ROLUMNU-107111 format. One line per 8 residues: for each residue z, y, x of N, C-alpha, C, O. Coordinates in pm, 1 decimal. Example, Ala and Ser with C-alpha at 12.3 -4.5 7.8 and 13.67 -1.06 7.14 Angstrom:
2
780.0,-569.0,1319.0,780.0,-450.0,1230.0,780.0,-330.0,1320.0,846.5,-331.9,1423.6  708.0,-225.0,1285.0,714.0,-106.0,1367.0,787.0,3.0,1290.0,803.9,113.8,1340.9 $
***
This chain:
65
502.2,-1026.7,-621.1,415.1,-928.3,-682.4,318.6,-877.5,-576.2,359.6,-840.7,-466.1  191.4,-875.7,-609.7,86.4,-832.2,-517.3,34.1,-696.4,-563.4,-22.9,-684.7,-671.9  53.8,-593.9,-480.5,14.2,-457.1,-516.4,-98.1,-412.0,-424.6,-87.6,-422.5,-302.4  -204.5,-362.3,-483.6,-315.4,-305.2,-407.4,-287.6,-155.7,-394.1,-307.4,-79.6,-488.8  -241.8,-114.3,-276.4,-200.1,24.5,-255.3,-318.7,120.8,-265.3,-303.4,232.8,-314.1  -436.0,78.2,-219.5,-554.5,163.5,-232.1,-586.6,194.3,-376.4,-622.1,307.1,-410.6  -573.9,93.2,-461.1,-596.9,113.9,-604.9,-489.6,206.1,-663.0,-519.1,292.1,-746.0  -365.2,187.5,-618.9,-257.0,277.4,-664.2,-288.6,421.5,-626.2,-263.9,513.5,-704.2 $
-342.6,441.0,-507.2,-378.8,575.1,-462.3,-488.8,633.0,-551.0,-480.0,748.6,-592.5  -591.0,554.9,-580.1,-699.6,603.6,-667.5,-646.0,643.1,-804.4,-682.1,747.8,-858.0  -559.9,559.1,-860.7,-502.6,586.6,-992.8,-414.1,711.1,-988.1,-421.2,796.0,-1076.9  -330.7,721.8,-884.5,-240.9,836.9,-871.1,-320.2,966.5,-858.7,-285.3,1067.1,-920.5  -426.7,964.3,-779.2,-509.1,1084.4,-764.4,-572.2,1123.1,-897.8,-577.3,1241.2,-932.4  -619.3,1025.8,-971.3,-680.6,1054.5,-1101.6,-576.4,1110.9,-1197.3,-602.6,1207.9,-1268.5  -458.6,1050.1,-1198.8,-351.5,1096.3,-1287.8,-309.7,1239.4,-1255.9,-281.9,1318.4,-1346.1  -305.6,1272.0,-1127.2,-264.1,1406.2,-1083.7,-382.3,1501.9,-1068.3,-364.5,1619.4,-1036.2 $
-503.7,1450.0,-1091.5,-625.5,1531.0,-1079.7,-635.7,1595.1,-940.3,-657.3,1715.6,-927.5  -619.8,1512.0,-836.7,-623.4,1558.0,-698.4,-740.4,1488.6,-628.0,-744.6,1365.8,-620.0  -833.1,1566.1,-578.2,-950.1,1511.9,-508.5,-912.0,1466.2,-368.1,-804.9,1499.2,-317.1  -1001.7,1390.0,-307.3,-980.5,1349.7,-167.8,-967.1,1472.6,-78.9,-883.0,1476.1,10.9  -1049.4,1572.1,-103.7,-1045.2,1694.6,-22.3,-910.1,1763.7,-34.4,-850.6,1802.9,66.0  -861.8,1778.6,-157.4,-733.6,1845.8,-177.6,-618.8,1765.8,-115.2,-530.2,1823.2,-51.9  -620.7,1635.0,-132.7,-516.3,1551.4,-75.2,-521.3,1557.5,77.5,-417.2,1564.9,142.8  -640.3,1554.4,133.6,-656.2,1564.5,278.9,-598.0,1696.6,330.4,-531.0,1699.2,433.6 $
-623.4,1803.7,259.5,-570.4,1934.6,297.9,-418.2,1935.0,292.0,-352.2,1983.3,384.0  -363.0,1881.3,184.3,-217.0,1876.9,169.1,-150.9,1797.6,281.1,-39.3,1828.7,322.7  -220.8,1694.3,330.0,-162.3,1605.4,429.3,-208.3,1636.1,571.6,-165.9,1570.2,666.5  -294.5,1735.5,586.2,-352.0,1769.9,715.8,-423.8,1649.5,777.7,-405.5,1617.4,895.2  -506.1,1584.0,695.0,-586.8,1468.1,735.0,-731.2,1497.6,697.3,-760.5,1598.3,633.0  -821.1,1408.5,738.3,-961.9,1425.2,700.4,-988.8,1355.6,566.9,-915.7,1264.9,527.0  -1093.5,1399.0,499.6,-1134.6,1332.2,375.7,-1170.3,1187.7,403.9,-1145.3,1100.1,321.1  -1228.5,1161.9,519.8,-1265.2,1025.9,557.3,-1142.0,936.1,567.0,-1146.6,819.3,528.4 $
-1032.5,990.6,618.5,-909.0,912.1,628.3,-857.6,877.2,489.0,-814.0,764.6,465.1  -862.6,972.4,398.3,-819.1,946.0,260.8,-906.3,836.0,199.7,-855.2,745.3,134.0  -1036.3,844.1,221.1,-1128.0,741.7,170.4,-1094.9,604.1,227.4,-1100.3,504.3,155.6  -1061.4,598.4,354.4,-1024.3,469.7,416.0,-899.1,413.3,349.7,-893.0,294.1,319.5  -799.7,498.2,327.1,-676.9,451.4,262.9,-705.0,400.3,122.5,-645.6,301.9,78.5  -795.2,467.0,52.9,-828.6,424.3,-84.0,-894.5,286.7,-86.0,-887.5,217.0,-187.2  -957.2,247.0,22.1,-1024.7,117.1,26.0,-936.2,7.2,86.2,-976.9,-108.9,91.7  -816.6,42.9,131.0,-726.8,-56.6,190.1,-634.8,-115.6,84.6,-598.2,-50.1,-13.0 $
-599.0,-239.7,106.8,-506.4,-307.9,17.0,-361.8,-278.3,53.3,-276.4,-266.2,-34.5  -334.6,-266.7,181.9,-198.8,-245.4,232.1,-193.1,-120.2,318.5,-286.5,-89.7,392.6  -82.3,-48.9,307.6,-55.5,66.8,393.3,90.1,59.0,437.8,174.3,1.2,369.0  118.2,117.3,552.2,257.6,125.3,598.2,340.2,203.2,497.4,289.9,294.5,431.9  465.9,167.3,485.4,553.9,233.6,388.5,566.3,382.6,418.1,577.0,463.0,325.5  564.9,420.9,546.1,574.1,563.9,580.6,453.4,639.2,524.4,466.3,752.3,477.6  336.4,575.9,529.1,215.5,639.7,477.4,225.2,652.9,325.5,187.0,755.7,269.6  275.3,550.8,259.7,291.8,555.8,113.8,389.4,668.4,77.5,366.5,741.8,-18.7 $
496.2,681.7,152.9,592.6,789.9,127.6,526.9,926.5,145.8,551.2,1017.8,66.9  443.6,941.3,249.5,372.5,1068.3,272.2,277.3,1098.0,156.4,267.5,1211.8,110.6  208.4,995.9,110.5,116.8,1013.7,-3.8,194.0,1056.0,-128.2,151.3,1145.4,-201.3  306.6,991.8,-151.6,388.8,1027.3,-267.7,434.3,1172.9,-260.5,431.0,1245.3,-359.9  476.1,1213.7,-143.4,520.0,1352.4,-125.9,404.6,1449.0,-153.5,422.0,1548.8,-223.4  287.7,1419.0,-98.5,171.3,1506.5,-117.9,126.2,1510.5,-263.1,75.7,1612.4,-310.3  144.3,1400.0,-333.5,103.8,1393.2,-474.5,216.8,1432.7,-570.1,198.2,1435.4,-691.7  333.9,1463.2,-513.6,451.0,1501.6,-592.4,486.0,1392.9,-694.5,500.8,1418.1,-814.1 $
498.4,1270.2,-641.0,531.9,1153.5,-722.5,643.0,1076.6,-652.2,657.4,1084.1,-530.2  721.8,1002.3,-730.5,813.6,910.7,-663.7,740.1,779.0,-640.6,636.9,752.7,-702.4  793.5,697.9,-552.5,723.5,576.6,-511.3,705.2,479.0,-627.3,603.6,410.0,-634.9  802.0,473.0,-716.6,792.1,384.0,-833.4,674.2,424.4,-920.4,596.9,339.7,-965.3  661.2,554.4,-943.9,548.5,606.3,-1023.4,415.4,575.6,-953.8,319.0,535.3,-1018.9  410.6,594.6,-822.7,289.6,570.5,-744.7,247.1,424.2,-753.6,130.1,394.5,-777.7  341.1,334.4,-734.6,310.0,191.3,-730.7,289.3,129.9,-870.0,241.2,17.2,-881.9  325.0,203.2,-973.2,305.7,149.3,-1108.8,161.0,159.9,-1154.7,123.5,104.2,-1257.9 $
78.5,233.1,-1075.9,-61.4,257.7,-1101.7,-127.5,157.4,-1185.5,-246.8,169.2,-1213.3 $
***
């Protein structure tokens, strides 16, 4: 199974109605960093876990995007 994590992030943000700015604030990152992650196909699992925590989602829900 081939999962595009950046696309999952875009879908998760839309589902949770969370902007790049809000997500960046929750994670203490820059908006530019969030934008970079959204354009990447792969992310480290630790980063995906951090995103899930910030979006208040479990990993299965996040990856089902």
